[in-house]
N, C-alpha and C positions, 0 to 999 in steps of 0.2 A: 435686480439680478436676473439675467436671462435664463430661461429654462434649458436644462441639460438635454441634449438629443443624442440618440444612438449614433447618428452620422458624425457629430462632433467628437464623441468619445473614440470612435474607430479611427478617425482621421488623426487625432492627437497621438494615439498609440502607434499608428503606422508611421507617422512622421518623426517621432521622437524616440521610439523604442527600437531595440534590436529586433531583427526579423527572425527570431529563433523559434517562433511558434506559428502555426497556421490555424487559428481559431475559426470556428463557425462565425458568421457575421451576425452575432447577437450581443447585445450589451445587457448585463444583469445589474439591475439597480436596486432590487429589493427581493427578499426571500422569506418564506414562511413554510415550515414543514417540508414537503416535497416540491413546493411550487416557487417559481421566481417570476418577476416582472421586469420588463425593459422600461426605459425612461418614458416611453409612449403609453405605458399601461398594458401592453400585451402580456398575456399569461402563458407560462410554459411549465411543463412538468420536467424536473431535473432527473434524468435517468443515468447520470454520470457520477453525481455526488462528489465532485472534485476528486476523482480517482479513489473513492472510498474514504476520503477525509471527513465527509458529512454523513457518516452512518446515522447520527442522531438527528439529522435533518437541519434545516435552517432555523436559527433564532430559537433554539430550545430554551424554554423559560428557566429551567433549573441551571443551565450553563450560563445564561445571561446573568442571572442573579448572582452566581458565584463570582463571575468576572467583575460585576459592578461593586460587590461588597469588598473585594480585594483592592480594587482601584481606590475606593473611598478611604482605605487605610493610609493612602499616600505611599505605600511600599509596593512597587511593581518589580523592582530589581535590587538585589543586594550584592550580586556577584557571589562567588563561592568563597570570598575572603571572610564571610561571616555566615552564621546560621540564620535561617528564617523560619517563620511559624508554620509554613505550609509544606515545605519540601518533605519533611520526615513522614507526614501522613500520606503523601503521594507515593513515596517509595515503598512504604508498608503495604499500601493497597496493591501496587503492581506486584510485589513479592507474593502476596496472597493469591492473586489471579494466575501467576505464572508457575508458582511452586518453587521459584528460585529464592535464594537468600540474600542476594545483592543486586542493586541496580545502579546504573550510571546514566544520569540524564543529560541529554544534549538538545538540539533544536530541530534539525531536519533529518529526514530519513537517510540521506546520503552521509550525514555526520554519524548516525548510528552505525551504518555499515563500515565506515572508516574506523570508528572506535572498536568495533568487534574484530576487524582484521588486525589492528594493532595489538589488541588483547590476545588474539589467537597466536600471533607470531611470538610475542613475549612469553606466553605460556608454553609454546613449543620449545623454546630455548631453555627456559628456567625449570619447567616441570617434566617435559618429555625427554630432554637431553639432546635435541636436534643441534648439530653443529651450527655455530653462529653464521648467519647469512645464507643458510641453506633451507630454511623453512619453506614448505610448499602448501598452498591452499588450493583445493579443488573447487571449481565453479562448473556451471552447467550451461550448455549451448541454449541459446534463446533467452538467457537471463536478462533481467533488468533490475539493477541494484542502485542506480543513481547516475549522476553525470560528471562527478569529479574525475580528475585525470587518473587517479589510482583505480577508481571503480571501472572506468571504461577500458582499463588495461585487461580486464578479464570479461569484457563483452564480446560476443560473437557477431555483433551487428557492425558491419564495416562503416555504415553511415555515422555511427556514434564515434568511430575511431579515426576516420580519415583526416589526415593533416594535424592530429593532436599528439603524435608521438614525439620523443621516444616514451615508451610505456614502462610502467613499474613491473619488474620481473617477479617471479615467485608464484605464478598462477598456472594451473592447468585447466583446460576446458574439455569436458566430456559430454557425451550424449545424454540429454535429459530423459529419464525413463528407462535407460538401458543399464542394468546392474553390472553386467560384464565390462562395459565401457568404464564405469566408475572403478570397479575392483582392479582392473588392469592398470589404472593410473596411480594407484596407491603405492607409495614407497615408505621406507623407514623415516623419510623426512616430511611425510605428510602430517601437518599440524591440525588441519581442520578442513571441513567442507563448508561452503556457503550456498544455501539452496532455498528457493521459494517452493513451498509445498504445492502451489499451483502457480504457473507462470501467467499472471494477469496481463501484464504489458505485452507479453509474448503472444497473446491471442487466446487467453483462457485455456491454456494447455494443462490437462490433468494427467498426471502419470498413471501407469497401470496400477491396479489395486495391489496392495502389499509392497509396492516398491519402496515407499518411504520407510516402512518398518524394516525391510531388508537392509537398506542402506544404514539406518540407525543402528541396527544390531551389529553390523560389520564395523561401524565406527567405534562402538563400545568395546568390541573384542580387540581392536587394534590401537586403542588409546588415541583416537582422533576426535576432535570436537565437532559435533553436529550442530551447526549454526543455522537457525531458521530465520530467514527474512520474511517476517509476517507483517510488513509495513502496509501492504494492500490487502492481504488475505486475512489478517488477524482482526480481533476485536469484533467478531460477530458476523462478518461479511459472508462467510461460506456456510453458515448454519451451525457453527460451533464457535466458542470464544476464540479458538485458534484452529486454523486449518489442519495442523498436525494432529489434532485430536481425532480426526476421521480415521486415523490408523493407530491410535493410542501411542503416538510417538511423543516423548517428552525431550525436546532438544536440550543440549548443554547450554546453548546461548539463544536467546530471543533478541531480535531487532524489531522494535515497535515504533510507530509514528502515526501520521495521518489522523485517524479517528480517535487517537488517544486524547486529543484536545477538542474533539467535535467540530473541527474546522475553524476554531476561533483564533488560533495563533500557532506558530511552529513549536511543537514539543515532540521530542523523541527520546527513546530510552533503550539501553542495552541491559539485559538481565543474564545472570549466571549464578552459580554457587560460589561459596568462599574460595574453594581451591583453584578456581579459574580467575575470579575477579581480584583476588589479592595480589596479582602481579602489578596492579596499579597502586603506586604509592604516591605521597604528596609531591606535586610538581611534575609528574610524569604525563598527565593528560588532563584536559579540562576545557571549559568554555565559559566566557563571561556571562552569557545569557542562560546557559544550561542549568536547569534547576531553579529558575527564577520563581518568586513566590506567585506572580500572576499566572504563569503557565501551570504551576503546580495546582493552584486553586481551581483553575479551569479544567485541568485533566482529572482531578478528583471527581468533579461534578460529572464530566463526560463519561468516565468509567462507571460511576454509580448509575447513570442513566441506562447504560448497556445492560447492567445486571438487574436493576429494579424493574425495567420495562421489558425484560426477557427478549431483547432484540436478537440475540443469536437464534433462539427458538423461533421467533417470528420469521427470520430470514430463511430458516429451513423449510418451514411450512409454505410461505408465500413464494419462495424461490422455485420450489418444485412445481407449484401451480403455474407460475409465470412462464417457466421454460417449457413445460409440457404443452401449454396452450399454443406456444409458438411452433412447437413441433407438429401439433395437430393441424396447423394451417396448411402444411404441405406446399409451401411456396415454391414456384419453379425457379426462384433465384437462390434458394438456400441449399447449401451443401450439407451442413451439419449444425446442430445446436449443442454446445457444450456448456455445462452448468454445474455449480456447486453452491447451494444457497442462492443468495441474490447477486451472484457473480455469474453473468450469463453472456456467452459469446455466440453470436450468429455468424457463421462463416458463409460468405457470399461465393457462389460458384464463379469459376474463372470466366466463363462465357458471359456472365452478367456484369463484368467489370469490377471496379473497386467498391469499397464500402462507403466511401465519401458521399457520392450522390444520394445514397439511401439516407445517410445521416442528415443531409441538407433537406430532403423531402420530409423527414420526420420533424425537423425544426419548423418547417412550414405548417405542419399540422399540430404544433404545440408540444413536441417532445424533444428534449435535448439528450442526444446520445453522441458518441464519438467513435470514429474508426480507430482500430489498433492493428498494426502490421498490415495496413492497406486493405486486407480482405475481410476483416472481422468487425461487426457492429457489436459494441459492448453495451450491455444494459446492466447498470449497477446503481439503482436508485437508493435513496436513504432507507434504512431499515425500518423506519416508522411508517412506511407506505402501507395503505390499506388495500384490501382485496378490491373494493370498489374503485379505488384509483388505478389499480392494475388493470381492471376490466376496461376502464376509460382509455388507458394506454394501448391495450391489446386491439381494440377496435381500430385505432389509428395505425398501429404497426401493421395490421393485416392489409389496410388500404395501400400502404407503401410497399409491402412485400409482394403485392400482386399488381403493382403498377409498372409502367414502362419507364425505366430509368436511363 
């Protein structure tokens, strides 16, 4: 059997796959902790963590063990036509972490978002009394909630929408971080808002202090569901278990995915209390793979790792250090460094061009990061990263940020 090479892997993907991604030219063949290796044995530090799905790092032994033990039972999928031995424990753990009383498991982040929107609309008609077909949901400019056709219906990015219409009606888009813009959009038909506490894909955009609390309070006063998309920002990434905690906001609805399975397989979940979740009755909504016992077993282990290893606290401490050290560099290419925990965005000055060449140079020095919204370098390593590993990265980041690109 011939040895796999990076060149072969890249050629096969480019020849046989849809060209809907523009990846850096590196092939990941093996991973351990915060490190990955290509087929040729070259070593890199992963500072993207698969868009925060790998908060627990690669190949975490506790998650590996949980997956293998469940696989050995011979039961990886039962569908929801039957009960299984793992789902109840998973749902109970998520309820304990979120403070909500009910969960609905799905597979992907986009599915969680679609589920939450269906739930909010049905709640609006049945619990708030909105006339049928008139429910409105408010979203925020710069958002990223997924790629399905309904979700891009409330995207403000025209690249995501071009030639995919007609779009699903019933959404309003307001300015993120501007309370008056939100308040002016509310009507008696507003059922819910859907918001990212920090817009990660949008460029690590952090709203003004107190904004989330202000919006949350207004929603409570006007019987509007506050639905938090914490698919990227949740589960320890920002230095709290959930980014909403930075403002003591408890959403009516959580959407969680990515790190909930530690990067092992697609698992997502929507949480709410009984008075919201009970609009779902048998046959109304579901998924063949949603709540499967393998996913549940993996997610239990992944969530326990976050708690037992105090990864949110680790992200708070090391994230501040990482971001502050980049700020101290005073690179001539850097406009601003925005951060919350280990979610760090380095905005490149317009005159320095796009962020992509910087990411390519970082790759050449053994650091994997990715540009977002053209001008921002995102650093979001696994939360298990050590200070020594951060120092290793900072030395190389400085070389790139002071180089000619």
